[in-house]
N, C-alpha and C positions, 0 to 999 in steps of 0.2 A: 519615603515610599513610593512618591511620584517618579521618582528618578529612575525609582527599579522597574516601574509601570512601562516609563519612557521606554528603557532598554530593550523591554521583554516583547512589547508590541510594536515599535518603531525601528529599531536597529534588529534585533534578533531574525526577525525574519529574513531580511535580505545577506545576514552572516550564514544562515542553513541555508537558503539556496543558492548564494557561491559557492560553498563547499560541496553540495548537492551535485550542481552541473560541472564545476572544476575538477573536483576529487575523482567522478565518476569518468569523467576523460582522461584523468593522469594514471588511474588503475588501469583502463581497458588499453593505454599506451604502453605502460611501465608494465602490466601484470598480467595478460589475456589468460594464462594457465588457472588461474585462482576465481574467472568468469565465469563461475558455475552455482549450481544451485546444493553440490555436496550431499546428493540424495543418499538416506542411509537403507535402501528399497533391499538392497541386496544382501545387505545384513541381518534385517528381521523385515517381512512385511508387516505381519500383525492388524495392528489398528492404524498402519499408516494411509491405507487406502480410504478410509472413513476420513479419518483425521485430516488428510489433505485436502480429498473433495470440499468436504464441510468447509476448511479454512479457506480455501482457494475461491469456492462460490460465494462465502459471506464477506470476503473481505475485497473484493471487487466490486461487489454490490455496493459495500459501504463508502469504497473510495470514490466510485462514480458518482454515488448520490449527493456525497459531500461536496464534490467539485460543481455539480447543478445547484444544489441547494444554496452554497454560500457564494458563487460566482453569476447566478443570474441575478439582474438586476431585478428589484421590485417591480418596477414598470413594466417590466415585459408577461409575469406571470399576474402582476395584478389586474388584469382587463377581466380573467375567467376566474381566478383562484384570490383569495382574500391570504392575508398572513396567518393567521388563526387557520384556517383550513390547510396550509401548505405545512404548519407546524405540525397538525394532527396527521397527514400523510407521512411526515418524516419519521414521526415517532413512531408509527404503526411498521412501516417497512423497515426502518434503520433497527425497531426493535427484534424483529423477524430475523433479519439478516446479522445483526448483530447476535442473538443466542445460538442460529450456526456456527458462526464465526468463534464463539467461545467455545462451544464443544469441540470444534475440528482443531482449534488451536491447544486446548487444554489436552487434548489425547497427544497432541505432537509433543508438547510439553514435558507430558508425563513420560512417552519410551525414551524422549531425549535424556532425563535426570535419572529413572528409576530403573531401565534395561543399562545392564551393564555393560554390554557389550556395544552398545550405541555409545553410551557416555564415555566411554575409554576412546572412542575413535572419533568422538566429536570435538571440533575446537572450541574453546571456551567462549569464541563469540558467536558462536552457533547459538548455545544455551542462553548468553547473555541478552541476544535480538529477542528470541523467543521469548525470556519474560518479560523486555519492555514493552514487546507488542500485546502481551496478556496484560500488563497494567493497564497500557491506554486503554483496550478494549473494556476494563472492567470499569475504569472511571466514565467513560462512554458511555457504558449502559448506567452507572448512577446517576448520568446528566437526566437520563430519561423521566423519571420520577418527577425531578423538578421541575421536568419542563410541562407537567402539567400545572403547575403552578402559575406559570404565565402562558395561559393558552390562547393571549391575544398576539402572540408570535412577536412580542417586542425585542425578548432575548436574540431569537433567530435575525430581527432587522437589524441588531446590535453587531452581531458577530459577521453576516452579511457584509455591512457595511465597512466593518473593519478589513475584512479580505479584499473587497473590490476596492477601496481605498491603497493596499499593498501592492496589487499587481498593475494598478495603473499607475503608480509612483505620486499616490496625492496625499496632503499631509493627514494624519492618525491623530484621532484624538484619543489617548491613552486613558483620560479622564472615565470613559463612557465605558471602557473595557473592565477598570478599575473596580465597578460596580458592581458586576458580575458576581454569583458564587464562585465559591473556590473550584469545585469539580467543572465547573466549562473553562476556568481559566487556567487550570491544569491541562485538563486535556487539547487546549490549543496550544501550549508551551511545549507540551512532551511531546503532541503531534508535531512540530519543529524541530524537535530534538530528534528526530527519524530521520528526518530527512535530513539530518545534520551527520548521523552516522550510516545513513546509507551506503558510501560510497567504501565503507570499511568492514562490510558485513558482506553474507550472503544474498542481500539485497539485491545487490547488482544485478543479479540473474533476472530481474524483471524487465529490464533493458532487451534482455536476446529474447522475451516474448513476445516485444513487438520485432523484433528483427526477423523471427521466423514467418512472419507473414508474406516473405520475401522467396521462401520455399516453395509457394504455390505457383509462383511464375517464373521459376528458374528454368534452364534448357535440363534436356535429359542429359545424363552422363554414359558413356559408352563401357559398356562391361563385357568383357571378353573371356571366356572360360578357356581352362586351359586343356581343356579337354575337347574344344570344340576345334573338328579339323575341317575347314570348308574348303572349297574348290575357289579357284583363282577367280577374282571378280565377281564372288557373292559377298551379297551384304549380311554385315555383321547384325545380330537383333542387338537391340537396347532396351533398358527398362529403367524404371527411377528407381534409384536408391531410397529405402527409408529412412 
């Protein structure tokens, strides 16, 4: 089993990250027309507004919360907060965000699976990626009661040390990871797998979310109305397109 843990926690992270970056670039270069979220709002709004809003608020909080929690060295926050206090903060905030995300994602998955009109117009990967995210979220919620059994923050320190060693290209001790309970291990491995599947699913539209920041700073576009008859030399009014 040591070889399996060595692959999952020493090699697999780099495989997933490489596919995540290179695959996204290749898809953007070769198939830009598929670079979209494939929204089904025009087919039936219904629970989409509640599901989408709850899911996106929850998942954004969880994503950035995981980034801060895993990649912030203990020496940085240890001055004003103990590992145990940080873990309780993560349990509380992550639990609330996780529940919001769970409700929203369940609504989105329900309408994709049980609404005939939406299901027949959905690509199989649309439903598959929602199922993957739903399973990952459920396992993440399962880790919350387990975390109360390690109130000293030891598990969080092990996971943070592993993540920081991965991103800084330092040797990883897979033995320490193998001693954790299975929900933690499943959550970590399945989370890396989501990055592996990222370029092949609708999740690529996340990149576009960062790109839209440039919309705020782009120059005005000139729009000329066909009914507009202006005398020579008169300035043409401009407006920003939505």
